[in-house]
Residue, then its C-alpha position, 0 to 999 in steps of 0.5 A: m867670236r862672231v856673235v849673232i843676237t836676235g832681238g838685239s835692239g830690245f832692253v837686254g839686247t842693247h846692253l848685251t850688244r854694247a858689252l860684247a862689242d866692247s869685249g872685241h866680239q863681232v856682233v850681228v844684231v837681227s831685229r825688226g826695229t831700227r831704234r836703239r842701235p849701239r854705235r860700234s865699228n864691230v856691230s852690224f845690223v840685219k832687219a828681219d821680222l822673225a815672227d813672219s819670215p824664216v831667218p836668212l841662213d847667211v846671217f847664221s853661217g859662220a856664227d860662233v854663237v847665236i843668242h836668241l832674245v826675241g820675246i814679248i810680255r804683251e800680245r797685240g794684234k798679230q804679235t801673239f805669244r804663240r807667234i813670237n815667244a814660241g814661233a820665233a824660237e822655232r824658226v831661229a832653232d831651225a836656222a841654227a841647225r841648218a847653219n850648223v851653229p855650234h852654240l845657241i843661247h836661248q833666253s827664256a823666263l823664270g817660271a816657264d811652264p806648260d800650264p795653259r792658264y798662264p799663256y805667257l809662261a806656256s809660250k816661253w816653255q814652248g820656245e825652250e822645247f823647240v830649242r832643246g829639240s833642234g839638236v843644236p848645242c844650247t844653253v838656256l837662261r831663265p832670268s827673273l825680273i830684270y832691272g836697269p836703265g831701259d827696263g819696262f817693269f821697274t821704270l813703270i812702277a817708278k812712273l806710277v809712284k811719281l804720278n799717283p798719290v795712291v799706288p794700287i797693289p793688285g790682290d794681297g801683293q804677296a807674290l814673290f820676285q827675285p829681281i836681277s840686274i841687267g849687268d848680271v844678266v849680261r855677265c851670265h851671257q858672257i860666261a855662257i859664251e866663253r864656256g860653250p854649250d852645256g845643255t842646261v836650263h839655268e834659272i837666275g835671280g838676284p840675291q834677294h826675294f821681295t813680295y810685289e808690295d815690297l818692290v813697290l815700297t822699295v822703289k818708293r823709298s829709292l825715289g824719296l817720295y811718300r805715297f799711300t798704297a791701296h790693295v785692290p782685288v785682282r778681279a776688280m782690276l781685270p776689266l780696267a786692265y782689259v780696256m787699257d790693253k785694247v786702247l793704250p799703246r803702253p798700258p800700265v798693266t795687262p790682264v796677262q800681267l795681273r794673272l802672273l802676280e798670282r805666282n811666285n817668280i823665284t829660284r835659289l838665292d845662290s842661283v847665279m853663284r852656283a851656275f856662273d860663279f859670281q855674286p849678283e848685285r843687290f836690288t836695293d843698292n842699284l835703283g838710282y837710275l829710276g830717278d831718270y824716268 
C-alpha cells in the first residue's frame, strides 16, 4: 500500500515508518522536521508544517491510508494545543476528504475529553471530532503512555532517577496509568491498516495498571539504583514547573503535565486483545532500553 504518515519523524512515527517499510509498503513521511529519518528505499519525505499550512493535496492523492500522528504534549510559543493537536487534525482530515482517501487512521490519546480544565486532552478530543466529522472512513486509536526507545516520558523518569538522590513524586502519586509498548502500538496500526476503516475509537493500553509512584519505583528497580522518593504537593510544584516551562528547552515537567497527574489514564486490561486480537507486552519485562538514557 501507499501509506502517508503525518508527523512521521516523531517517536511513534519513526518506529512505524520502519515497520511499514520493512513490510513492503511505500511510505511517505510528512514532517516539519528533518531529523530521525529512517533510511529505506521505499520511504520518501515531504517537508510541511501542518500547524500553518494546508496539506499539499498531491501528497494525499493516491494514498491507500493516511496515518495522522502530529501532536504535542507541551505548548511553546505558536505551538499551541489548539493549533497542533486540533488544528493540524482538521487540516489533515480536510485534505484527506478532498483527496478521497479511503482510510484515515488518527492517533489521539487515552483520556481525550472536552473538559476545558485539561487543555491537552480537550485538544485531542477536538482533533478526533474534526476527523469523525470529515466524512473520511476512519479508525481512531487512543493509546495510554507509550514506552520504548526514544520515548519522552519514561526516559525522563530514568534520567531523574539517575541524577537525583531523591526523586519527587507529585501529590499522592496514586493516579493510575497503563503503559503500552511502542512495538504494540505499531502492531495496532498495522492491523488497522490491514482490516480497513471501522469508524471506531479504540482505547489501548498494556496488560498492567500502575500508580505513578509504582512507575517510578519500577524504573528505579530496572536501573538497579537505590533512590529515596519524596511526595511533594502539586501546588508547591506548580510555580517551579511554570518557570521551567518558560526557560528550559526540555523541562522535566510542565504545569499541564502536573495537572494530568490528577486523572487516571487507564482502560480495560484486555483492551488490545479485544480490539486487535493479540496480547501486549508487560511493562515490567521490557525496560532494558532505559539503561541507555
